[in-house]
Structure formats: structure tokens, C-alpha cells
Steps between C-alpha positions, in 0.01 A plus 500: 500500500743695709339521845415129511875430492566709811592325825205520739697734729511760220131480409258744650426865467849639448559748219712231333228236515233746389722594203531132409123466530454790256745333261310170528169673434643693204632173354170318552299781343742518208436131430139605430601801291413743781715798597422727793731799450449627856566164671749566778586466867312759705795634698294731726332189642831424673512838674258407777579312817283200424602150597571350257558782251213545257692409184228608259512449124365793297315367198433845357252592232435335166287558194185302426678266257748399773216467754322261265819296456532482880140387532551234235819371662335487842193314374 
């Protein structure tokens, strides 16, 4: 997985690290046959003056079939 290979100084809530986190999550979900089409970095979460930056991951919406796959993978 991409973010686990980052030097510790580059880990955190940067846009870059959050993007790698999204990539890792997409890859992990794909291994279970799950696709979240709206999965992305929530860029507006970086607009505030929070310390550290929010760095949110937007999971988006999914249909019931995908929700059931998620529930099965999480169980």
C-alpha cells in the first residue's frame, strides 16, 4: 500500500498523504469487489485554518448492493 511506504515525515494530513490514503482504501475495497465511485479527497476540508489540516476522505454515496458488500467485508 502506498502510504505505508512514506517516510514518517511525509505522513499526516497533507493533501498528498490524504490522496495516498484514498488510493489505499480504493485498492483495499477493490480486493473485496467493492467500488465507491465517489471516493475522493475532500479538498474543501483543507480550506480551513485547522491545525493540523482536516484531510477528510469523502466516501460518497453507494447503492444497497455496494452497502451490503461493505457490511460483509467489515464483518
